[in-house]
C-alpha positions in Angstrom: 0.0 0.0 0.0 3.0 2.3 -0.2 2.5 3.2 -3.8 0.9 6.5 -4.9 -2.6 6.6 -6.3 -2.7 7.4 -10.0 -5.2 10.2 -9.2 -4.1 11.5 -5.9 -6.5 14.4 -5.2 -5.3 17.8 -3.9 -5.3 18.1 -0.1 -7.5 21.2 0.0 -10.7 19.2 0.3 -9.6 17.8 3.7 -10.9 21.0 5.2 -14.5 20.1 4.5 -18.1 19.9 5.8 -18.5 16.1 6.0 -19.0 16.2 9.7 -21.9 18.6 9.3 -23.3 16.6 6.3 -23.3 13.4 8.3 -25.0 15.1 11.2 -27.7 16.4 9.0 -28.1 13.0 7.4 -28.4 11.4 10.9 -30.9 14.0 11.9 -33.0 13.2 8.7 -33.1 9.5 9.6 -33.9 10.3 13.3 -36.7 12.7 12.4 -38.3 10.4 9.9 -38.2 7.5 12.3 -39.5 9.6 15.2 -42.3 11.1 13.2 -43.7 7.7 12.3 -43.2 6.0 15.6 -44.6 9.0 17.6 -47.7 9.2 15.3 -47.3 12.9 14.3 -50.1 14.1 12.1 -51.1 17.4 10.5 -50.0 19.5 7.6 -46.7 20.7 9.2 -45.6 17.1 10.1 -46.6 15.8 6.7 -44.8 18.6 4.9 -41.6 18.2 7.1 -41.5 14.4 6.4 -42.1 15.0 2.7 -39.3 17.6 2.4 -36.8 15.6 4.4 -37.7 12.5 2.4 -36.1 14.1 -0.6 -32.7 14.1 1.2 -32.5 10.4 2.4 -29.8 10.0 5.0 -28.7 6.5 4.3 -27.7 7.1 0.7 -25.9 10.2 1.8 -23.9 8.1 4.3 -23.0 5.6 1.6 -21.7 8.1 -0.9 -19.7 10.0 1.8 -18.3 6.6 2.9 -17.1 5.8 -0.6 -15.4 9.1 -0.9 -13.7 9.1 2.6 -13.0 5.4 3.1 -11.3 5.0 -0.2 -9.0 8.0 0.6 -8.4 6.6 4.1 -7.3 3.3 2.6 -4.9 5.1 0.3 -3.4 7.0 3.2 -2.8 3.9 5.3 0.6 2.2 5.3 -0.8 -1.3 5.7 -3.9 -3.4 5.7 -3.6 -3.9 9.4 -3.5 -0.2 10.0 -6.6 0.3 7.8 -8.5 -2.5 9.6 -7.5 -1.1 13.0 -8.8 2.4 12.1 -12.1 1.0 10.9 -12.6 -1.1 14.0 -11.9 1.9 16.2 -14.5 3.9 14.4 -17.3 1.4 14.6 -17.0 -1.1 17.4 -16.3 0.8 20.7 -19.4 3.0 20.4 -21.4 0.1 19.1 -20.5 -2.2 22.0 -21.4 0.6 24.5 -24.7 1.0 22.7 -25.4 -2.7 23.1 -25.0 -2.4 26.9 -27.2 0.7 26.9 -29.8 -1.2 24.8 -30.1 -3.8 27.5 -30.5 -1.0 30.1 -33.2 0.6 28.0 -35.1 -2.7 27.9 -34.9 -2.9 31.7 -36.1 0.7 32.1 -39.0 -0.1 29.8 -39.9 -3.0 32.0 -38.9 -5.7 29.5 -37.5 -9.0 30.9 -35.5 -9.7 27.8 -33.8 -12.8 29.1 -37.0 -14.4 30.1 -38.7 -13.7 26.7 -36.4 -15.8 24.5 -34.2 -18.9 24.9 -30.6 -18.7 26.2 -29.4 -19.8 22.8 -31.2 -16.9 21.0 -30.1 -14.4 23.6 -26.5 -15.4 23.1 -26.9 -15.4 19.3 -28.4 -11.9 19.5 -25.6 -10.7 21.7 -22.9 -12.1 19.4 -24.6 -10.6 16.4 -24.7 -7.2 18.0 -21.0 -7.5 18.9 -19.8 -8.5 15.4 -21.6 -7.7 12.2 -25.1 -9.1 11.6 -26.8 -6.4 13.6 -30.0 -6.9 11.6 -30.6 -10.2 13.5 -33.2 -9.7 16.3 -35.1 -12.5 18.0 -38.7 -11.9 19.1 -38.3 -9.8 22.2 -41.9 -8.6 21.8 -40.9 -5.0 22.6 -41.1 -2.8 20.8 -43.9 -4.0 18.5 -42.2 -6.3 16.0 -39.3 -7.0 18.3 -36.9 -4.6 16.4 -35.2 -2.8 19.3 -32.8 -0.8 17.2 -33.6 -1.4 13.5 -31.3 1.4 12.3 -28.3 -0.9 13.0 -29.0 -2.8 9.8 -26.7 -0.4 8.0 -23.7 -1.3 10.2 -23.0 -4.6 8.4 -23.5 -2.9 5.1 -20.8 -0.4 6.1 -18.5 -3.2 7.3 -18.9 -4.9 3.9 -17.9 -1.7 2.2 -14.8 -1.5 4.5 -13.9 -5.1 3.5 -14.5 -4.5 -0.2 -12.2 -1.5 -0.5 -8.9 -3.5 -0.1 -10.2 -6.2 -2.4 -11.1 -3.6 -5.1 -7.7 -1.9 -4.8 -5.9 -5.2 -5.1 -8.1 -6.7 -7.9 -8.0 -3.5 -10.1 -4.5 -2.4 -9.0 -5.8 1.0 -8.1 -2.6 2.0 -6.4 -0.9 1.9 -9.8 -3.6 3.3 -12.1 -6.8 5.2 -12.0 -9.0 2.2 -12.7 -12.0 4.1 -13.9 -13.2 1.6 -16.4 -13.4 -1.5 -14.1 -15.0 0.7 -11.4 -17.6 2.1 -13.7 -18.3 -1.4 -15.0 -18.7 -2.7 -11.5 -21.0 0.3 -10.7 -23.1 -0.5 -13.7 -23.4 -4.1 -12.7 -24.4 -3.1 -9.2 -27.1 -0.8 -10.6 -28.4 -3.7 -12.7 -28.5 -5.9 -9.6 -30.3 -3.1 -7.6 -33.0 -2.8 -10.3 -33.4 -6.5 -10.4 -33.8 -6.8 -6.6 -36.2 -3.9 -6.7 -38.4 -5.8 -9.2 -38.1 -9.1 -7.3 -39.0 -7.5 -3.9 -42.2 -6.1 -5.4 -43.4 -9.7 -6.1 -45.7 -11.2 -3.4 -43.7 -14.5 -3.8 -40.3 -13.0 -3.2 -38.1 -15.5 -1.3 -36.5 -14.8 2.0 -33.1 -15.0 0.3 -33.9 -11.8 -1.7 -35.2 -10.0 1.4 -32.0 -10.9 3.1 -30.0 -9.4 0.2 -31.8 -6.2 0.8 -29.9 -5.7 4.1 -26.5 -6.5 2.5 -24.2 -4.5 0.3 -25.9 -5.9 -2.8 -28.4 -3.1 -3.5 -26.1 -0.3 -2.3 -22.7 -0.9 -3.8 -23.2 1.5 -6.6 -23.9 4.3 -4.1 -20.6 3.6 -2.4 -18.7 3.3 -5.7 -20.0 6.7 -6.8 -18.2 8.2 -3.8 -15.0 6.2 -4.6 -15.0 7.4 -8.3 -15.5 11.0 -7.3 -12.6 10.8 -4.8 -10.4 9.0 -7.3 -11.1 11.6 -10.0 -11.1 14.7 -7.7 -8.6 16.7 -9.7 -10.9 16.4 -12.8 -14.2 16.9 -10.9 -13.2 19.6 -8.4 -14.0 22.5 -10.7 -17.5 21.2 -11.1 -18.1 20.6 -7.4 -16.0 22.9 -5.2 -17.9 26.1 -4.2 -20.8 25.0 -6.5 -23.3 23.8 -3.8 -25.9 26.5 -4.6 -26.0 25.4 -8.2 -26.3 21.7 -7.3 -29.0 22.4 -4.8 -31.0 24.4 -7.3 -30.7 21.6 -9.9 -31.7 19.0 -7.4 -34.7 21.0 -6.2 -35.9 21.4 -9.8 -35.6 17.7 -10.2 -37.7 17.1 -7.1 -40.4 19.5 -8.4 -40.4 17.7 -11.8 -40.4 14.2 -10.2 -44.2 13.9 -9.6 -45.3 15.1 -13.1 -42.8 12.8 -14.7 -43.8 9.9 -12.5 -40.5 9.6 -10.8 -40.1 8.3 -7.2 -37.4 10.1 -5.3 -36.1 9.6 -1.8 -35.9 6.5 0.4 -33.0 4.3 1.2 -33.2 2.7 -2.2 -33.1 6.0 -4.0 -33.2 5.5 -7.8 -30.1 6.4 -9.9 -31.8 9.3 -11.6 -32.2 10.9 -8.1 -29.1 9.6 -6.4 -26.4 10.8 -8.8 -27.5 14.4 -8.6 -27.9 14.0 -4.8 -24.3 12.6 -4.6 -23.1 15.6 -6.6 -24.9 17.9 -4.2 -23.4 16.2 -1.1 -19.8 16.3 -2.3 -20.3 19.8 -3.5 -21.7 20.9 -0.2 -18.8 19.3 1.6 -16.3 21.4 -0.4 -18.2 24.7 -0.5 -17.6 27.1 2.3 -15.4 24.3 3.7 -14.7 25.9 7.1 -18.4 26.0 8.0 -18.5 22.6 9.8 -15.5 23.4 12.0 -17.0 26.7 13.0 -20.4 25.2 13.9 -19.3 21.9 15.4 -15.8 22.7 16.6 -14.5 19.4 15.2 -17.0 17.3 17.1 -18.7 14.5 15.2 -21.8 13.3 16.9 -23.5 11.9 13.8 -22.7 8.2 14.5 -23.9 8.4 18.1 -27.1 10.1 17.0 -27.7 7.4 14.4 -27.2 4.4 16.8 -29.1 5.9 19.7 -32.1 7.7 18.3 -34.4 4.7 18.0 -33.6 3.5 21.5 -34.8 6.9 22.7 -37.8 7.0 20.4 -38.9 3.5 21.6 -38.7 4.6 25.2 -40.7 7.7 24.5 -43.4 5.5 22.8 -43.2 3.1 25.7 -44.1 5.8 28.2 -47.0 7.1 26.0 -45.5 10.5 25.1 -46.8 10.5 21.5 -48.9 12.5 19.1 -47.6 16.0 19.9 -44.8 18.1 18.5 -43.2 18.0 22.0 -42.8 14.3 21.8 -40.4 14.6 18.8 -38.6 17.5 20.5 -38.0 15.3 23.5 -36.9 12.3 21.4 -34.5 14.3 19.2 -33.2 16.3 22.1 -32.4 13.3 24.3 -30.9 11.5 21.3 -28.6 14.5 20.7 -27.5 14.3 24.4 -26.8 10.6 24.1 -24.9 11.2 20.9 -22.8 13.9 22.6 -22.0 11.6 25.5 -21.1 8.8 23.1 -18.7 11.2 21.3 -16.9 12.6 24.3 -16.9 9.5 26.5 -16.3 6.7 24.0 -15.7 7.6 20.3 -13.3 10.5 20.7 -11.0 8.8 23.2 -10.7 5.7 20.9 -10.3 7.8 17.7 -7.2 9.4 19.2 -5.5 6.0 18.7 -6.1 5.9 14.9 -3.1 6.0 12.7 -3.0 8.2 9.5 -6.5 9.5 10.1 -7.9 11.9 7.5 -9.0 14.2 10.3 -8.0 14.3 14.0 -10.8 14.1 16.6 -9.2 17.2 18.1 -9.5 20.8 16.9 -6.4 21.7 14.8 -4.6 23.6 17.5 -5.0 20.8 20.1 -4.1 18.2 17.5 -0.9 20.1 16.7 0.0 20.3 20.4 -0.5 16.5 20.7 1.8 15.7 17.8 
C-alpha cells in the first residue's frame, strides 16, 4: 500500500463539511423514524416528512463513505492499520450502545432474558458485537421486536470496508486510476439493484432476496459513486467545489419535476436518476464554504452516536406514551442528541485518538498540533 494513487487528489478538500453533512443525514433519519413512531399528524408534520424524504440520510452516508473510506485506505501504510482504524471507528461505540440497549429494555420493564431462549439471547448478543446487527429475536418489545432497527446499515458499512482493499488489489488501483473497471462494477451493481427492486415487489419474493436487501448488494453503486468522485477529484473539483448552490437548485428542480414525470425520489433505495444528482450535491456541499462545519461543530462529530441511539430513545418515548404532539419529537430528538454527545466525548473521541494516519484528527487543529 505504499504506492501513490494514480489520481491523488489535492489536499484542499480535507478542510470540509463532511462532519456537518453526516450530522444532517443522521438528523434526517432520526426525524423520519421519530415522526412515524410518535404518530405525528397534521399538515406541518406531513410537509416536514415530505421535504426531508427528498434528502435520504442512508444514501448520503453511503456516498460519503465511498469518498472518505477509499481515501483513508490510500493513506494507510498497511492493511492492518486500515482495519485497526475502521474497527476503532465502529465497534467501541457500538458495544457501549449494546449495553445501553439492555439498560433501555430494563427501564422499559422488559425482561429480555425471560422472553427468549438462552441460545437466541447469546446469538443476538454475538450478532450485535460483530456484524449481523439486523438479527433480532422476538423480544416482543417494541412491536415487531426490532429494538434498534437502524443498525441494519452497520453490516453494510462493514462490507464496504472489507471490499475496499479487495477492489484496490483486484484492479491495481494504487498503480492506475482504474475508472473503467470501477464504472463497469458500478453499472453491474445498478443492474442488480434494479433486479432486486423488481423481485422484492413480487408477493412471492423469497426470504433470500429479502436478506440481500440488508447487505451490500443493492447499495454498492452508491458507495462506488463516492469512490469514483474521490479517485477523480482533480478532474471533478472545478464542477463541485464552491458550487453547492447550483447543485442544490438543480436537485430541487428535479424534485419539483419528479411527480409530473412519474419519478419516485427519496428513500434508502433512491433510484439512480435521483441519487447521482444528490451525490453531486453532497460532495459539492462538503467542499463549499469548507470551514463551516468546523465553525459550527468545533471538530466534534456526533452523527454516529445520533444514528445508533435515536431509535432507543424513540422506543422509550413511545413506551411511556408521550406520543402525538410536537413536544414528543422534540423530547426524542433532544435526548438523542444528548446521548450522541455523551457517546462522542466518553467513547468515540478517546478511541479515535488511537487511529493512525487519520484523515482528520478528533481534536481541533490547535490541540491536534499540540498533541503531535
